[in-house]
C-alpha positions, 0 to 999 in steps of 0.5 A, a space after each residue: 257513209 262518207 260526206 262531201 265534207 270528208 272529201 273537202 277535208 282530204 282536199 284541204 290537206 293537199 291545198 288550201 281552199 283559196 288554191 282549190 277555188 282558183 284551180 277549179 274556177 270557182 267564185 272566191 266564196 264557193 267552197 267557204 259557203 258550201 263548208 258552212 252549208 255542209 255539203 258540196 254540189 255534185 259538180 264541185 264534188 265530182 271535180 274535186 274528187 277527180 283532182 285528188 284521185 278519188 272516184 268522181 262518180 261516187 262523190 257525185 252520187 253522195 253530193 246528190 244524195 246529201 242535197 236531197 230533201 228528207 224523204 222515204 225515197 231519199 232514205 231508201 237510196 242512202 241505204 241502197 248506196 251504203 250497201 253497194 259501197 260496202 260491197 264494192 269495198 269487199 271485193 
């Protein structure tokens, strides 16, 4: 499954973290902190995806799932999301 760090890596290939921070109107440290934490918030992921031409809805869902605590519900939703993503790619 893709992670929001994959999205951030794609974005960094286009512009630097500092440039993205300014473009998205974030605090100076927002993307650095997210990178250190290992995930983007759903709002930042959606905005960044939109800016680089990716599906913002998909990235918002991925970010929301990443931010959830480990639980049976999270595992079920991750499995469901993986299956749905694979089915959409096979169309």
